[in-house]
OpenMM code with the backbone's topology and positions (N, CA, C; nanometers):
from openmm import Vec3, app, unit

residues = "MET ASP TYR LEU ASN ASN THR ILE ASN THR LEU PRO ARG GLU ARG GLY GLN HIS LEU ARG PHE GLU ASP ARG CYS GLU ILE LYS ALA PHE HIS LYS GLN GLY TYR SER TYR ARG GLN ILE ALA LYS ALA LEU ASN CYS SER PRO SER THR VAL GLY TYR GLU LEU LYS ARG GLY THR ALA THR LYS THR THR HIS ARG GLY ARG PRO THR GLU TYR VAL PRO SER ARG GLY GLN ALA VAL TYR TYR GLU ASN ARG LYS ARG SER GLY ARG LYS GLN ARG ILE THR SER GLU SER PRO PHE ALA ILE TRP VAL".split()
positions = [
    Vec3(1.8190, -2.0781, 0.7095),
    Vec3(1.6940, -2.0136, 0.7463),
    Vec3(1.6717, -1.8961, 0.6522),
    Vec3(1.5559, -1.8858, 0.5959),
    Vec3(1.5276, -1.7788, 0.5021),
    Vec3(1.4628, -1.6597, 0.5728),
    Vec3(1.4359, -1.5563, 0.4952),
    Vec3(1.3837, -1.4316, 0.5507),
    Vec3(1.2474, -1.4504, 0.6149),
    Vec3(1.1663, -1.5381, 0.5581),
    Vec3(1.0308, -1.5589, 0.6093),
    Vec3(1.0333, -1.6125, 0.7521),
    Vec3(1.1253, -1.7035, 0.7811),
    Vec3(1.1345, -1.7606, 0.9149),
    Vec3(1.2136, -1.6729, 1.0106),
    Vec3(1.2861, -1.5761, 0.9580),
    Vec3(1.3732, -1.4935, 1.0400),
    Vec3(1.3107, -1.3583, 1.0739),
    Vec3(1.1928, -1.3308, 1.0246),
    Vec3(1.1279, -1.2024, 1.0468),
    Vec3(1.0731, -1.1938, 1.1886),
    Vec3(1.1012, -1.0819, 1.2536),
    Vec3(1.0506, -1.0595, 1.3886),
    Vec3(0.9612, -0.9366, 1.3847),
    Vec3(0.8349, -0.9561, 1.4077),
    Vec3(0.7414, -0.8439, 1.4165),
    Vec3(0.7258, -0.8074, 1.5630),
    Vec3(0.7581, -0.6835, 1.5974),
    Vec3(0.7434, -0.6411, 1.7357),
    Vec3(0.5962, -0.6302, 1.7731),
    Vec3(0.5163, -0.5752, 1.6853),
    Vec3(0.3725, -0.5660, 1.7074),
    Vec3(0.3030, -0.6397, 1.5938),
    Vec3(0.2415, -0.7538, 1.6202),
    Vec3(0.1751, -0.8248, 1.5113),
    Vec3(0.0569, -0.7448, 1.4580),
    Vec3(0.0472, -0.7419, 1.3266),
    Vec3(-0.0590, -0.6665, 1.2614),
    Vec3(-0.1882, -0.7457, 1.2675),
    Vec3(-0.2944, -0.6809, 1.3096),
    Vec3(-0.4248, -0.7462, 1.3150),
    Vec3(-0.4915, -0.7374, 1.1791),
    Vec3(-0.5754, -0.8357, 1.1506),
    Vec3(-0.6496, -0.8332, 1.0245),
    Vec3(-0.7432, -0.7124, 1.0242),
    Vec3(-0.7568, -0.6505, 0.9080),
    Vec3(-0.8439, -0.5345, 0.8956),
    Vec3(-0.7715, -0.4030, 0.9162),
    Vec3(-0.6483, -0.4065, 0.9600),
    Vec3(-0.5707, -0.2843, 0.9801),
    Vec3(-0.5046, -0.2435, 0.8486),
    Vec3(-0.4755, -0.1157, 0.8349),
    Vec3(-0.4039, -0.0684, 0.7175),
    Vec3(-0.2590, -0.1122, 0.7264),
    Vec3(-0.1949, -0.1239, 0.6110),
    Vec3(-0.0545, -0.1624, 0.6086),
    Vec3(0.0318, -0.0469, 0.6577),
    Vec3(0.1327, -0.0804, 0.7354),
    Vec3(0.2306, 0.0188, 0.7797),
    Vec3(0.3458, 0.0200, 0.6798),
    Vec3(0.4334, 0.1186, 0.6938),
    Vec3(0.5485, 0.1271, 0.6040),
    Vec3(0.6383, 0.0047, 0.6212),
    Vec3(0.6512, -0.0449, 0.7440),
    Vec3(0.7330, -0.1641, 0.7692),
    Vec3(0.6750, -0.2850, 0.6958),
    Vec3(0.5417, -0.2952, 0.6934),
    Vec3(0.4768, -0.4045, 0.6203),
    Vec3(0.5073, -0.3944, 0.4712),
    Vec3(0.5068, -0.2726, 0.4195),
    Vec3(0.5367, -0.2535, 0.2779),
    Vec3(0.6813, -0.2920, 0.2464),
    Vec3(0.7725, -0.2631, 0.3382),
    Vec3(0.9126, -0.3032, 0.3189),
    Vec3(0.9260, -0.4551, 0.3208),
    Vec3(0.8504, -0.5210, 0.4072),
    Vec3(0.8535, -0.6672, 0.4113),
    Vec3(0.7946, -0.7259, 0.2836),
    Vec3(0.6899, -0.6645, 0.2305),
    Vec3(0.6318, -0.7110, 0.1046),
    Vec3(0.7368, -0.7045, -0.0054),
    Vec3(0.8130, -0.5957, -0.0086),
    Vec3(0.9176, -0.5831, -0.1107),
    Vec3(1.0214, -0.6933, -0.0955),
    Vec3(1.0657, -0.7182, 0.0275),
    Vec3(1.1684, -0.8202, 0.0501),
    Vec3(1.1178, -0.9590, 0.0119),
    Vec3(0.9970, -0.9922, 0.0529),
    Vec3(0.9405, -1.1227, 0.0193),
    Vec3(0.9221, -1.1374, -0.1319),
    Vec3(0.8716, -1.0325, -0.1955),
    Vec3(0.8459, -1.0376, -0.3393),
    Vec3(0.9766, -1.0535, -0.4167),
    Vec3(1.0804, -0.9856, -0.3703),
    Vec3(1.2107, -0.9937, -0.4364),
    Vec3(1.2697, -1.1342, -0.4251),
    Vec3(1.2384, -1.2045, -0.3155),
    Vec3(1.2876, -1.3406, -0.2964),
    Vec3(1.2033, -1.4430, -0.3717),
    Vec3(1.0937, -1.4004, -0.4321),
    Vec3(1.0139, -1.4896, -0.5141),
    Vec3(0.8987, -1.5575, -0.4432),
    Vec3(0.8595, -1.5069, -0.3271),
    Vec3(0.7460, -1.5651, -0.2557),
    Vec3(0.6157, -1.5319, -0.3271),
    Vec3(0.5183, -1.6205, -0.3157),
    Vec3(0.3872, -1.5972, -0.3761),
    Vec3(0.3078, -1.4988, -0.2904),
    Vec3(0.1980, -1.4480, -0.3479),
    Vec3(0.1121, -1.3558, -0.2735),
    Vec3(0.0582, -1.4227, -0.1474),
    Vec3(0.0235, -1.5497, -0.1580),
    Vec3(-0.0320, -1.6220, -0.0430),
    Vec3(0.0709, -1.6382, 0.0684),
    Vec3(0.1952, -1.6667, 0.0325),
    Vec3(0.3001, -1.6809, 0.1337),
    Vec3(0.3276, -1.5475, 0.2025),
    Vec3(0.3311, -1.4406, 0.1247),
    Vec3(0.3529, -1.3076, 0.1823),
    Vec3(0.2367, -1.2709, 0.2736),
    Vec3(0.1146, -1.2978, 0.2286),
    Vec3(-0.0048, -1.2646, 0.3070),
    Vec3(-0.0069, -1.3416, 0.4383),
    Vec3(0.0343, -1.4664, 0.4356),
    Vec3(0.0373, -1.5461, 0.5580),
    Vec3(0.1386, -1.4893, 0.6569),
    Vec3(0.2529, -1.4438, 0.6068),
    Vec3(0.3554, -1.3865, 0.6944),
    Vec3(0.3097, -1.2547, 0.7557),
    Vec3(0.2305, -1.1772, 0.6814),
    Vec3(0.1854, -1.0457, 0.7288),
    Vec3(0.0480, -1.0487, 0.7934),
    Vec3(-0.0186, -1.1645, 0.7906),
    Vec3(-0.1530, -1.1799, 0.8455),
    Vec3(-0.2514, -1.0859, 0.7755),
    Vec3(-0.2538, -1.0955, 0.6432),
    Vec3(-0.3477, -1.0166, 0.5645),
    Vec3(-0.3958, -1.1013, 0.4471),
    Vec3(-0.4795, -1.0457, 0.3654),
    Vec3(-0.5354, -1.1158, 0.2506),
    Vec3(-0.4354, -1.1163, 0.1346),
    Vec3(-0.4341, -1.2230, 0.0539),
    Vec3(-0.3473, -1.2231, -0.0643),
    Vec3(-0.3814, -1.1110, -0.1624),
    Vec3(-0.5084, -1.0734, -0.1692),
    Vec3(-0.5451, -0.9634, -0.2583),
    Vec3(-0.4878, -0.8311, -0.2082),
    Vec3(-0.4725, -0.8159, -0.0768),
    Vec3(-0.4098, -0.6957, -0.0216),
    Vec3(-0.2667, -0.6844, -0.0710),
    Vec3(-0.1961, -0.7964, -0.0721),
    Vec3(-0.0578, -0.7976, -0.1200),
    Vec3(-0.0543, -0.7605, -0.2681),
    Vec3(-0.1444, -0.8167, -0.3460),
    Vec3(-0.1489, -0.7854, -0.4887),
    Vec3(-0.1807, -0.6396, -0.5153),
    Vec3(-0.2786, -0.5867, -0.4431),
    Vec3(-0.3139, -0.4453, -0.4590),
    Vec3(-0.1974, -0.3550, -0.4191),
    Vec3(-0.1274, -0.3915, -0.3130),
    Vec3(-0.0153, -0.3101, -0.2669),
    Vec3(0.0986, -0.3118, -0.3680),
    Vec3(0.1275, -0.4278, -0.4253),
    Vec3(0.2324, -0.4346, -0.5272),
    Vec3(0.1928, -0.3543, -0.6505),
    Vec3(0.0657, -0.3549, -0.6834),
    Vec3(0.0177, -0.2757, -0.7969),
    Vec3(0.0258, -0.1262, -0.7652),
    Vec3(-0.0074, -0.0885, -0.6422),
    Vec3(-0.0081, 0.0517, -0.6009),
    Vec3(0.1331, 0.1100, -0.5996),
    Vec3(0.2312, 0.0316, -0.5573),
    Vec3(0.3664, 0.0843, -0.5402),
    Vec3(0.4583, 0.0650, -0.6583),
    Vec3(0.4071, 0.0116, -0.7690),
    Vec3(0.4887, -0.0100, -0.8879),
    Vec3(0.4494, 0.0916, -0.9932),
    Vec3(0.5495, 0.1561, -1.0527),
    Vec3(0.5219, 0.2543, -1.1573),
    Vec3(0.4703, 0.1832, -1.2819),
    Vec3(0.3901, 0.2520, -1.3595),
    Vec3(0.3303, 0.1904, -1.4780),
    Vec3(0.4250, 0.1914, -1.5972),
    Vec3(0.5191, 0.2822, -1.5997),
    Vec3(0.6106, 0.2927, -1.7133),
    Vec3(0.7362, 0.2091, -1.6884),
    Vec3(0.8069, 0.1785, -1.7975),
    Vec3(0.9351, 0.1102, -1.7851),
    Vec3(1.0454, 0.2147, -1.7768),
    Vec3(1.1639, 0.1709, -1.7376),
    Vec3(1.2767, 0.2627, -1.7284),
    Vec3(1.3245, 0.2991, -1.8682),
    Vec3(1.4189, 0.3910, -1.8756),
    Vec3(1.4678, 0.4354, -2.0060),
    Vec3(1.5412, 0.3245, -2.0809),
    Vec3(1.5828, 0.2208, -2.0121),
    Vec3(1.6489, 0.1074, -2.0776),
    Vec3(1.5510, -0.0047, -2.1101),
    Vec3(1.4234, 0.0167, -2.0848),
    Vec3(1.3225, -0.0824, -2.1168),
    Vec3(1.2993, -0.1855, -2.0088),
    Vec3(1.3630, -0.1690, -1.8946),
    Vec3(1.3442, -0.2630, -1.7845),
    Vec3(1.2131, -0.2337, -1.7127),
    Vec3(1.1439, -0.3368, -1.6694),
    Vec3(1.0224, -0.3101, -1.5906),
    Vec3(1.0599, -0.2526, -1.4542),
    Vec3(0.9792, -0.1621, -1.4060),
    Vec3(1.0073, -0.1015, -1.2762),
    Vec3(0.9704, -0.1986, -1.1650),
    Vec3(1.0308, -0.1807, -1.0492),
    Vec3(1.0035, -0.2696, -0.9366),
    Vec3(0.9233, -0.1959, -0.8302),
    Vec3(0.8742, -0.2704, -0.7346),
    Vec3(0.7934, -0.2155, -0.6259),
    Vec3(0.8807, -0.1303, -0.5344),
    Vec3(0.8309, -0.0126, -0.4995),
    Vec3(0.9007, 0.0777, -0.4079),
    Vec3(0.8056, 0.1084, -0.2922),
    Vec3(0.8425, 0.0697, -0.1682),
    Vec3(0.7518, 0.0913, -0.0542),
    Vec3(0.7155, 0.2377, -0.0314),
    Vec3(0.8097, 0.3289, -0.0527),
    Vec3(0.7793, 0.4705, -0.0292),
    Vec3(0.6764, 0.5218, -0.1301),
    Vec3(0.6790, 0.4695, -0.2521),
    Vec3(0.5787, 0.5080, -0.3514),
    Vec3(0.4412, 0.4565, -0.3101),
    Vec3(0.4366, 0.3340, -0.2608),
    Vec3(0.3103, 0.2782, -0.2128),
    Vec3(0.2539, 0.3575, -0.0965),
    Vec3(0.3419, 0.4010, -0.0055),
    Vec3(0.2994, 0.4806, 0.1093),
    Vec3(0.2484, 0.6170, 0.0636),
    Vec3(0.3159, 0.6782, -0.0340),
    Vec3(0.2736, 0.8095, -0.0837),
    Vec3(0.1370, 0.8010, -0.1519),
    Vec3(0.1152, 0.6967, -0.2303),
    Vec3(-0.0146, 0.6788, -0.2961),
    Vec3(-0.1224, 0.6546, -0.1916),
    Vec3(-0.0891, 0.5794, -0.0874),
    Vec3(-0.1842, 0.5547, 0.0220),
    Vec3(-0.2259, 0.6866, 0.0870),
    Vec3(-0.1289, 0.7744, 0.1177),
    Vec3(-0.1612, 0.9030, 0.1801),
    Vec3(-0.2479, 0.9891, 0.0877),
    Vec3(-0.2171, 0.9906, -0.0416),
    Vec3(-0.2980, 1.0682, -0.1358),
    Vec3(-0.4415, 1.0166, -0.1405),
    Vec3(-0.4576, 0.8853, -0.1429),
    Vec3(-0.5921, 0.8283, -0.1453),
    Vec3(-0.6673, 0.8583, -0.0164),
    Vec3(-0.5984, 0.8585, 0.0972),
    Vec3(-0.6632, 0.8891, 0.2248),
    Vec3(-0.7066, 1.0352, 0.2314),
    Vec3(-0.6287, 1.1248, 0.1706),
    Vec3(-0.6670, 1.2659, 0.1697),
    Vec3(-0.7949, 1.2879, 0.0900),
    Vec3(-0.8119, 1.2117, -0.0173),
    Vec3(-0.9289, 1.2275, -0.1029),
    Vec3(-1.0500, 1.1506, -0.0529),
    Vec3(-1.0321, 1.0664, 0.0472),
    Vec3(-1.1449, 0.9867, 0.0951),
    Vec3(-1.2308, 1.0691, 0.1903),
    Vec3(-1.3468, 1.0193, 0.2185),
    Vec3(-1.4352, 1.0881, 0.3118),
    Vec3(-1.5536, 1.1504, 0.2409),
    Vec3(-1.6448, 1.1969, 0.3203),
    Vec3(-1.7668, 1.2551, 0.2663),
    Vec3(-1.7392, 1.3941, 0.2107),
    Vec3(-1.7951, 1.4219, 0.0956),
    Vec3(-1.7784, 1.5522, 0.0323),
    Vec3(-1.8804, 1.6502, 0.0901),
    Vec3(-1.8418, 1.7768, 0.0986),
    Vec3(-1.9322, 1.8781, 0.1513),
    Vec3(-2.0403, 1.9093, 0.0485),
    Vec3(-2.1625, 1.9184, 0.0964),
    Vec3(-2.2726, 1.9526, 0.0064),
    Vec3(-2.2773, 2.1026, -0.0182),
    Vec3(-2.2515, 2.1790, 0.0858),
    Vec3(-2.2588, 2.3240, 0.0747),
    Vec3(-2.1185, 2.3790, 0.0943),
    Vec3(-2.0668, 2.4419, -0.0076),
    Vec3(-1.9356, 2.5043, 0.0028),
    Vec3(-1.9538, 2.6531, 0.0294),
    Vec3(-1.8457, 2.7191, 0.0598),
    Vec3(-1.8551, 2.8620, 0.0911),
    Vec3(-1.8902, 2.9450, -0.0323),
    Vec3(-1.8696, 2.8902, -0.1534),
    Vec3(-1.9011, 2.9637, -0.2750),
    Vec3(-2.0432, 2.9386, -0.3254),
    Vec3(-2.1154, 2.8469, -0.2651),
    Vec3(-2.2497, 2.8156, -0.3148),
    Vec3(-2.3450, 2.9321, -0.2851),
    Vec3(-2.4453, 2.9498, -0.3689),
    Vec3(-2.5396, 3.0614, -0.3496),
    Vec3(-2.6110, 3.0554, -0.2147),
    Vec3(-2.6422, 2.9367, -0.1672),
    Vec3(-2.7105, 2.9247, -0.0390),
    Vec3(-2.6215, 2.9738, 0.0749),
    Vec3(-2.4943, 2.9383, 0.0737),
    Vec3(-2.4030, 2.9811, 0.1796),
    Vec3(-2.3828, 3.1323, 0.1763),
    Vec3(-2.3796, 3.1885, 0.0586),
    Vec3(-2.3659, 3.3340, 0.0471),
    Vec3(-2.4918, 3.4027, 0.0993),
    Vec3(-2.6080, 3.3459, 0.0713),
    Vec3(-2.7343, 3.4029, 0.1172),
    Vec3(-2.7441, 3.3987, 0.2695),
    Vec3(-2.6970, 3.2899, 0.3307),
    Vec3(-2.7041, 3.2750, 0.4764),
    Vec3(-2.5963, 3.3605, 0.5354),
] * unit.nanometer
topology = app.Topology()
chain = topology.addChain("A")
for resn in residues:
    res = topology.addResidue(resn, chain)
    for name in ("N", "CA", "C"):
        topology.addAtom(name, app.Element.getBySymbol(name[0]), res)
């Protein structure tokens, strides 16, 4: 029995939900075993493009000092996710330094 058939999800992830850290760890394990994006997506109940984007997000762009390509790290993917979430949202039109705010 391989890892795909042996995985037990306590709370199944619904489609449209953001990936949790546990999901990112499962993506790493599946990817390391050589599963395709579609197989990983089916196991996690998400889109294959989500898996591809996550692997791209959590992999460093540079190679190691020995020239080896870097591998996917779930904690890096989670950190990039948090940074992107902090920058998301509507921007303020009037800041405290704007002339209108000072006038009011």
